[in-house]
C-alpha positions in Angstrom: -9.3 -10.4 -25.6 -8.3 -12.6 -22.7 -9.8 -16.0 -22.3 -12.7 -16.2 -19.8 -10.7 -18.1 -17.2 -7.8 -15.7 -17.3 -10.3 -12.8 -17.2 -11.9 -14.3 -14.1 -8.6 -14.7 -12.4 -7.4 -11.2 -13.2 -10.8 -9.7 -12.3 -10.7 -11.4 -8.9 -7.2 -10.0 -8.3 -8.5 -6.5 -9.1 -11.5 -7.0 -6.9 -9.1 -8.0 -4.1 -7.2 -4.8 -4.6 -10.4 -2.8 -4.5 -11.6 -4.4 -1.3 -8.3 -3.8 0.5 -8.4 -0.2 -0.7 -11.9 0.1 1.0 -10.4 -1.4 4.1 -7.5 1.1 4.2 -9.8 4.0 3.5 -12.0 2.9 6.5 -8.9 3.1 8.6 -7.9 6.5 7.3 -4.7 5.2 5.6 -5.7 6.3 2.1 -8.1 8.8 0.7 -11.5 8.2 -0.9 -10.0 9.6 -4.2 -7.6 6.6 -4.1 -10.4 4.2 -3.7 -12.4 5.8 -6.5 -9.3 5.5 -8.8 -9.2 1.7 -8.2 -12.9 1.5 -8.6 -12.7 3.0 -12.1 -9.8 0.7 -12.8 -12.0 -2.4 -12.0 -14.9 -1.1 -14.0 -12.6 -0.3 -17.0 -11.1 -3.7 -16.9 -14.6 -5.2 -16.8 -15.8 -3.3 -19.8 -12.6 -3.8 -21.8 -12.1 -7.5 -21.4 -15.5 -9.1 -21.8 -17.2 -9.8 -25.1 -20.5 -8.3 -26.3 -22.1 -11.7 -26.0 -21.6 -11.6 -22.2 -23.2 -8.2 -21.7 -25.4 -9.6 -19.0 -22.2 -10.7 -17.1 -20.8 -7.2 -17.3 -24.1 -5.7 -15.9 -24.2 -8.2 -13.1 -20.6 -7.6 -12.1 -21.1 -3.8 -12.2 -24.0 -4.2 -9.8 -21.9 -6.3 -7.5 -19.1 -3.7 -7.4 -21.5 -0.9 -6.7 -23.0 -3.0 -3.9 -19.5 -3.4 -2.4 -19.2 0.4 -2.4 -22.3 0.6 -0.3 -21.4 -2.2 2.0 -18.8 -0.1 3.8 -21.5 2.3 4.9 -23.3 -0.5 6.8 -22.2 -2.1 10.1 -21.0 -5.6 10.6 -23.5 -5.9 13.4 -23.9 -9.6 14.1 -20.3 -10.6 14.8 -21.3 -11.7 18.3 -22.9 -14.7 16.7 -19.4 -15.9 15.8 -18.7 -16.6 19.5 -21.6 -19.0 19.7 -20.8 -20.7 16.4 -17.2 -21.4 17.3 -18.0 -22.7 20.8 -20.5 -25.1 19.2 -17.8 -26.1 16.6 -15.2 -26.8 19.4 -17.7 -29.0 21.2 -18.8 -30.9 18.2 -15.2 -31.9 17.1 -14.2 -32.8 20.6 -11.1 -30.7 20.9 -12.5 -28.1 23.2 -10.0 -28.8 26.0 -7.1 -28.3 23.5 -8.6 -25.1 22.2 -9.1 -23.6 25.6 -5.3 -22.9 25.7 -6.0 -20.2 23.1 -8.3 -18.4 25.5 -11.0 -18.2 22.9 -13.4 -16.0 24.9 -10.7 -13.3 25.3 -10.0 -13.5 21.5 -13.7 -13.0 20.7 -14.0 -10.1 23.2 -11.0 -8.4 21.7 -12.4 -8.8 18.2 -15.7 -7.2 19.3 -13.8 -4.4 21.0 -11.7 -3.7 17.9 -14.8 -3.9 15.7 -16.6 -1.2 17.7 -13.6 1.1 17.7 -12.1 0.9 14.2 -13.1 -1.8 11.9 -16.9 -1.6 12.0 -17.3 -1.2 8.3 -14.2 -3.0 7.1 -13.7 -6.3 9.0 -15.1 -8.6 6.3 -12.1 -7.8 4.1 -9.1 -7.7 6.4 -6.1 -9.9 6.1 -5.2 -12.9 8.2 -2.7 -15.7 8.6 -2.8 -19.2 7.2 -0.5 -22.2 7.2 1.5 -22.8 4.1 4.0 -25.0 2.2 4.3 -28.4 3.9 0.5 -29.0 4.0 0.3 -28.2 0.3 3.2 -30.7 -0.1 1.2 -33.3 1.8 -1.8 -32.8 -0.5 0.4 -33.2 -3.6 2.2 -36.3 -2.3 -1.0 -38.1 -1.3 -3.0 -37.4 -4.4 -3.8 -40.3 -6.8 -3.6 -40.2 -10.6 -7.0 -41.1 -12.2 -8.7 -40.6 -15.5 -12.4 -39.6 -15.7 -12.5 -38.1 -19.2 -13.0 -34.4 -20.0 -14.9 -31.8 -18.0 -18.1 -32.0 -19.9 -18.3 -35.8 -19.6 -17.4 -35.6 -15.9 -20.1 -33.0 -15.2 -22.7 -35.0 -17.1 -21.9 -38.2 -15.2 -22.0 -36.4 -11.9 -25.4 -34.8 -12.6 -26.8 -38.2 -13.7 -26.1 -39.9 -10.3 -29.3 -40.9 -8.6 -28.3 -39.2 -5.3 -28.4 -35.8 -7.0 -31.5 -34.1 -5.7 -31.7 -30.7 -7.3 -34.9 -28.9 -8.1 -33.5 -27.2 -11.2 -30.0 -27.5 -12.6 -28.8 -24.1 -13.7 -27.0 -23.2 -16.9 -23.3 -24.1 -16.3 -20.5 -22.8 -18.5 -17.1 -24.5 -18.2 -13.8 -22.8 -19.0 -10.4 -24.6 -18.9 -7.3 -22.9 -17.6 -4.2 -22.7 -19.6 -1.6 -25.5 -19.3 -4.1 -27.4 -17.1 -3.0 -25.4 -14.0 -4.8 -26.5 -10.9 -7.2 -23.6 -10.6 -10.8 -24.1 -9.7 -13.4 -21.4 -9.1 -17.1 -20.9 -9.4 -19.0 -17.7 -10.0 -22.8 -17.5 -9.9 -24.0 -14.7 -12.1 -27.7 -15.2 -12.3 -29.0 -17.1 -14.2 -25.6 -18.6 -15.4 -22.9 -20.3 -13.3 -19.3 -20.0 -14.6 -16.8 -22.7 -13.5 -13.1 -22.3 -14.4 -11.2 -25.5 -13.8 -7.6 -26.8 -14.0 -6.2 -30.2 -14.7 -8.6 -33.2 -14.1 -6.0 -35.9 -13.9 -6.0 -36.7 -10.2 -8.4 -37.7 -7.4 -8.3 -34.4 -5.5 -8.6 -32.3 -8.6 -11.6 -34.2 -9.9 -13.2 -34.0 -6.4 -12.6 -30.3 -6.3 -14.3 -29.9 -9.8 -17.3 -31.8 -8.4 -17.2 -29.4 -5.4 -17.6 -26.4 -7.8 -20.4 -28.1 -9.7 -22.1 -28.6 -6.3 -21.8 -24.8 -5.6 -23.7 -24.2 -8.9 -26.6 -26.6 -7.8 -26.8 -25.7 -4.1 -29.4 -23.6 -2.5 -28.2 -20.1 -1.6 -30.7 -19.6 1.2 -28.9 -22.2 3.3 -25.8 -20.0 3.5 -24.1 -20.1 6.8 -23.0 -16.5 6.2 -26.6 -15.4 6.3 -26.1 -15.1 10.1 -23.3 -12.6 9.8 -23.9 -10.2 6.9 -26.3 -7.4 6.2 -29.1 -8.2 3.7 -27.4 -6.2 1.0 -24.1 -8.2 1.2 -25.6 -11.7 1.5 -28.0 -11.0 -1.4 -25.3 -11.3 -4.1 -21.8 -11.0 -2.8 -21.2 -13.6 -0.1 -22.7 -17.1 -0.5 -21.3 -20.0 1.5 -23.3 -23.0 0.3 -20.4 -25.4 1.2 -22.7 -28.2 2.3 -24.1 -29.0 -1.2 -20.6 -28.6 -2.6 -19.3 -31.2 -0.1 -22.2 -33.4 -0.8 -21.3 -33.5 -4.5 -17.8 -34.6 -3.5 -19.3 -37.3 -1.4 -21.5 -38.5 -4.3 -18.3 -38.7 -6.5 -16.5 -40.7 -3.8 -19.5 -43.1 -3.3 -19.9 -43.7 -7.0 -16.3 -43.9 -8.2 -16.9 -46.8 -10.5 -19.2 -44.6 -12.6 -16.5 -42.1 -13.2 -13.3 -44.0 -13.6 -12.1 -44.9 -17.1 -9.5 -47.3 -15.7 -11.6 -49.8 -13.7 -8.5 -51.7 -12.5 -7.9 -49.0 -9.8 -8.8 -50.0 -6.3 -11.9 -48.0 -5.5 -11.6 -48.6 -1.8 -8.1 -47.2 -1.7 -9.2 -44.1 -3.6 -12.2 -43.6 -1.2 -9.9 -43.9 1.8 -7.4 -41.4 0.2 -10.2 -38.9 -0.5 -11.6 -39.2 3.1 -8.1 -38.6 4.5 -7.7 -35.5 2.3 -11.0 -34.1 3.5 -10.1 -34.8 7.1 -6.7 -33.1 6.7 -8.4 -30.1 5.1 -10.9 -30.0 7.9 -8.1 -29.9 10.5 -6.4 -27.0 8.5 -9.7 -25.1 8.4 -10.1 -25.3 12.2 -6.4 -24.4 12.7 -6.5 -21.6 10.2 -9.6 -20.1 11.9 -7.9 -20.0 15.2 -4.7 -18.6 13.7 -6.9 -15.7 12.4 -8.6 -15.2 15.8 -5.2 -15.1 17.6 -3.9 -12.7 14.9 -6.8 -10.3 15.4 -6.4 -10.5 19.2 -3.0 -8.9 18.8 -0.7 -12.0 19.2 2.6 -12.0 17.4 3.3 -14.4 14.7 5.8 -16.3 16.7 3.3 -16.8 19.5 0.6 -17.9 17.0 3.0 -20.3 15.4 3.9 -22.0 18.7 0.3 -22.5 19.7 -0.6 -23.7 16.2 2.3 -26.2 16.2 1.2 -27.7 19.5 -2.4 -28.0 18.6 -1.6 -29.3 15.1 0.5 -32.2 16.4 -2.2 -33.2 18.9 -4.8 -33.2 16.2 -2.9 -35.0 13.5 0.6 -36.6 13.9 1.2 -36.5 10.2 1.7 -32.7 10.4 5.5 -32.7 10.5 6.3 -29.2 11.8 9.5 -27.5 12.4 9.0 -25.4 15.5 11.8 -23.0 14.6 10.5 -22.1 11.2 8.3 -19.0 10.7 7.6 -20.1 7.1 4.3 -21.8 8.2 2.3 -18.6 7.8 1.5 -16.2 5.1 -0.7 -13.1 5.1 -3.7 -13.8 2.9 -6.3 -11.4 1.8 -10.0 -12.1 2.7 -9.0 -14.7 5.3 -11.1 -13.1 8.0 -12.3 -15.2 11.0 -15.5 -16.3 9.4 -13.8 -17.6 6.2 -13.6 -21.2 7.2 -16.9 -21.7 9.0 -18.7 -22.9 5.9 -16.1 -25.6 5.3 -16.1 -26.7 8.9 -19.8 -26.9 9.0 -19.9 -28.8 5.7 -17.4 -31.4 6.7 -19.2 -32.1 10.0 -22.5 -32.4 8.1 -21.3 -34.5 5.2 -18.1 -36.4 5.9 -18.0 -36.8 9.7 -21.2 -38.7 10.2 
């Protein structure tokens, strides 16, 4: 029997495989029999690797998987709203002039054209491009070692802060990863929330843990993705309550003295470090979204990289980019054009005011 956290990780990998198979089937690249084979592989893994005490978890996940099977029969009919949302985002972060170089309108039109022709049932689960390596290095180099105690203590202190305004705190089950690997994920399986977490020995890691607890306590009906998905999908599968998750990070930042075991650490320095980190992630979310849009418009990786580098340097000089390297991008599953909207919206709502 695998530990719950390893189960969650492996299960998500299998789900990813299943979703990509659905996408390839929609394009005619593989048969329905191939999809069905992977479907039974996921169901088999689910039944084999979960304990009897979590039977409700198995039932919930089976329902989700079967919903996914039905989703590809429905259309992704509200993608046009994406154009309005991104135009508003460009304006609100005051980089519209820089982004015009990407010919955003043409990108949106191309996506809609492709959607109608081939990807109507599959676009939510296609692959995209994201920046890699040096940005992750920046995060590691600018993190700060702190001590806040174990996960249970940290969660209890967080939920005790007076700024927490939650009608009802759900049941939250915490599962540590092996070797304290930095791995954070939250799954809401009504009525229980499962949070798998990695090491809690640094500022960014503790903040991310608070982010996941915020997901547990956030209202699902405020999901930004409500605008883009059919009722069946947004009912259980896709929830983007990033605003409450970011608010919990802000509460952690504003009340550091209540969390830190070592009170000799400069709280102002930590708060500044955390704000810089959130700002950098915000920049990457904006840039990643436009990388995806260019990718779906048919641009080659070299062209995307050049535009990305130029825009990145204008937005944040700390991005030290080698214009001759194509190592900045990786293909990443589920990084479709909507994937960063929740984070962009949450940063503007919580940290940019």
